[in-house]
C-alpha positions in Angstrom: 0.0 0.0 0.0 1.4 3.4 -1.0 0.3 6.5 0.9 1.2 10.1 1.3 1.3 11.7 4.7 -0.7 14.9 4.8 1.2 18.2 5.3 1.4 19.5 8.8 3.0 22.6 10.3 6.7 22.0 10.9 7.5 25.2 12.8 7.7 23.5 16.2 9.5 20.4 15.1 12.2 21.7 12.8 15.0 24.3 13.3 15.1 28.0 12.3 13.8 29.0 8.8 17.3 29.0 7.3 17.9 25.4 8.3 14.5 24.3 7.1 15.3 25.9 3.7 18.6 24.0 3.6 16.8 20.7 4.1 14.1 21.6 1.5 11.1 21.3 3.9 9.7 24.8 3.8 6.1 24.9 2.6 5.7 25.5 -1.1 9.5 25.3 -1.7 10.1 24.1 -5.3 13.2 22.3 -4.2 11.4 20.1 -1.7 11.7 16.4 -2.4 9.6 13.9 -0.5 11.1 11.1 1.4 9.9 7.6 0.9 9.8 5.1 3.8 9.3 1.4 3.5 7.9 -0.1 6.7 6.2 -3.1 8.2 4.4 -3.7 11.5 7.4 -4.8 13.5 9.4 -3.4 16.4 12.4 -2.4 14.2 10.4 -0.9 11.4 8.1 1.5 13.1 10.5 3.9 15.0 11.5 5.8 11.8 7.8 6.3 10.9 7.2 7.7 14.4 10.1 10.1 14.0 8.8 11.4 10.7 5.4 11.8 12.3 6.9 13.8 15.2 8.7 16.0 12.7 5.5 16.8 10.9 7.0 16.7 7.4 5.4 15.3 4.3 6.6 11.8 3.3 5.5 8.8 1.3 5.3 5.4 2.8 4.8 1.9 1.6 3.6 -0.8 4.0 5.2 -4.2 3.1 3.7 -7.5 4.3 6.8 -9.4 5.3 4.8 -12.6 5.6 4.8 -12.7 1.8 7.8 -13.7 -0.2 7.5 -11.0 -2.8 8.9 -7.5 -2.2 8.0 -4.4 -4.1 10.4 -3.5 -6.9 11.0 0.0 -5.6 12.0 -1.5 -2.2 14.5 -3.8 -3.9 16.0 -0.8 -5.7 16.6 0.8 -2.3 17.7 -2.4 -0.5 18.4 -5.5 -2.7 18.0 -7.7 0.4 14.4 -6.5 0.8 14.9 -5.8 4.5 12.9 -3.3 6.4 12.7 -0.5 7.2 14.3 1.3 4.3 14.4 5.0 3.3 14.9 6.9 0.1 15.7 10.6 0.4 16.7 12.0 -2.9 20.0 10.4 -3.8 20.3 8.9 -0.3 19.2 5.3 0.2 19.5 3.7 3.6 18.3 0.8 5.6 18.6 -0.5 9.2 16.3 1.1 11.8 19.0 2.7 13.9 20.9 4.1 10.9 17.7 5.6 9.6 16.8 7.1 13.0 20.2 8.7 13.4 20.1 10.0 9.8 16.7 11.5 10.2 17.3 13.0 13.6 20.5 14.7 12.4 18.9 15.9 9.2 15.8 17.2 10.8 17.6 18.2 14.0 15.1 16.6 16.4 15.4 14.0 19.1 19.2 13.7 18.9 21.2 16.5 20.6 24.1 18.0 18.6 26.2 18.8 21.7 28.1 16.6 24.1 27.6 15.0 26.5 23.9 14.8 25.7 24.5 13.4 22.2 26.6 10.5 23.5 24.1 9.7 26.3 21.3 9.6 23.8 23.2 7.2 21.5 24.1 5.1 24.5 20.4 4.8 25.5 19.5 4.1 21.8 22.0 1.2 21.9 20.4 -0.2 25.1 17.0 -0.1 23.4 18.0 -1.3 19.9 20.8 -3.7 20.8 20.6 -5.1 24.4 16.9 -5.2 24.8 16.2 -6.0 21.1 18.7 -8.9 21.2 16.9 -10.6 24.0 13.5 -9.8 22.7 14.3 -11.3 19.3 15.8 -14.4 20.8 12.7 -15.0 22.9 10.5 -14.4 19.9 12.3 -17.0 17.8 12.9 -19.6 20.5 9.3 -19.5 21.7 8.0 -20.3 18.2 10.3 -23.3 17.6 9.0 -26.8 17.9 12.2 -28.8 17.3 13.5 -29.0 20.9 13.3 -28.0 24.5 14.5 -24.4 24.9 13.1 -23.7 28.4 16.6 -23.1 29.8 17.5 -20.7 27.1 14.2 -18.9 27.3 14.7 -18.3 31.0 18.2 -17.0 30.4 17.0 -14.5 27.8 14.0 -13.5 29.8 16.2 -12.8 32.9 18.6 -10.8 30.7 15.7 -8.9 29.3 14.2 -8.2 32.7 17.6 -7.0 33.9 17.9 -4.5 31.1 14.3 -3.3 31.6 15.1 -2.8 35.3 18.0 -0.7 34.3 15.7 1.5 32.1 13.3 1.7 35.0 16.1 3.0 37.2 17.0 5.6 34.5 13.4 6.7 34.3 13.3 7.2 38.1 15.7 10.1 37.6 14.6 11.4 34.2 11.4 12.0 32.3 12.7 10.1 29.3 15.5 7.6 28.8 18.3 10.1 28.0 16.6 13.1 29.7 14.8 14.7 26.8 12.5 12.8 24.4 14.8 11.2 21.9 15.2 8.5 19.3 16.1 6.1 22.2 12.5 6.4 23.5 11.0 5.6 20.1 13.2 2.5 19.7 12.3 1.2 23.2 8.6 2.0 23.0 8.0 -0.2 20.0 9.3 -3.1 22.0 8.0 -2.6 25.6 4.8 -1.0 24.4 3.6 -4.4 23.1 4.3 -6.3 26.3 1.6 -7.4 28.7 1.4 -4.7 31.3 0.7 -7.3 34.0 4.2 -8.8 33.5 5.7 -5.3 33.9 3.6 -4.7 37.0 4.6 -8.0 38.5 8.2 -6.9 38.2 7.4 -3.5 39.8 8.5 -1.6 36.7 6.3 1.3 37.7 8.3 4.0 36.1 8.5 2.1 32.8 4.7 1.8 32.9 4.1 5.5 33.4 6.6 6.3 30.7 4.8 3.9 28.3 1.5 5.7 29.0 3.1 9.0 28.2 4.5 7.7 24.9 1.3 5.9 24.0 -0.8 9.0 24.0 1.5 11.0 21.7 -0.3 11.9 18.5 2.7 10.9 16.4 3.0 7.5 18.0 -0.8 6.8 17.5 -0.6 7.9 13.9 2.4 5.7 13.1 0.7 2.7 14.8 -2.5 3.3 12.9 -0.7 3.5 9.5 1.1 0.2 10.1 -0.3 -2.0 12.9 2.0 -4.6 14.5 1.7 -7.9 12.8 3.0 -10.2 15.6 1.6 -10.8 19.0 4.5 -10.5 21.4 2.6 -9.6 24.5 3.7 -12.7 26.4 7.4 -12.2 25.7 8.2 -11.9 29.5 6.0 -14.9 30.3 5.5 -15.2 34.1 9.1 -14.7 34.8 10.1 -12.6 37.8 13.4 -10.7 37.8 16.2 -12.5 39.7 19.1 -9.9 39.7 21.7 -12.6 40.1 20.4 -14.7 37.3 20.0 -11.6 35.1 23.7 -10.8 35.7 25.1 -14.3 35.6 22.8 -16.1 33.1 25.3 -15.8 30.2 28.5 -16.3 32.2 28.8 -20.0 31.1 29.3 -18.8 27.6 32.4 -16.8 28.7 33.9 -20.1 29.9 34.1 -21.3 26.3 36.2 -18.3 25.2 39.8 -18.9 24.1 42.4 -18.7 26.9 
């Protein structure tokens, strides 16, 4: 499905007029070219859509059903592997969710500070969301859907690791309104994961600050708009199961792997 996002006022989201002219996003500018985003209803694909919604700029988007083998020809031209999300912005083509987020945040000058130490802290929190938490989330997603063996031990290890990382985010949010302080691309990346989890599992583990942060994210107009354009296609609500955080297990669960390293 191809769609065009309706034009919205960008004054609050983008920098001063000179910078908006540089990027070609001033209303009625003949130089303006419209970005095209290829997305699907997954945790990795939606954050760039949310960022563009927050920026309020016009963009085209194509929702790709990854459950089908075929991929649109224009997606394959952007990314020959057919992976999502992918972005075409004039002569620039880019894939990988984190790379797109950083590219857009830098270009549009939102949700990623330009100055240190705020920039490095935002990138660090983005990596917690998109690497640490996503790695455990993805492993649980795949293992829980396999029927060729008993993966109960591995699932517990990954769930404990995931719970430990969520607990760390909860601690950060006890001190800050958002992960890195101000609303940032780190929050968008984390929301699309934790926002799908059963709230009872988060409550059982006393992640109260994460729950209130999720509610604040969920009511944002840009978040609702992105989720309505491209609903999630997998049910991952039971990712945490009935597991309760065991801090020692969360810290030690993968230590046996270290024992296999070369001496």
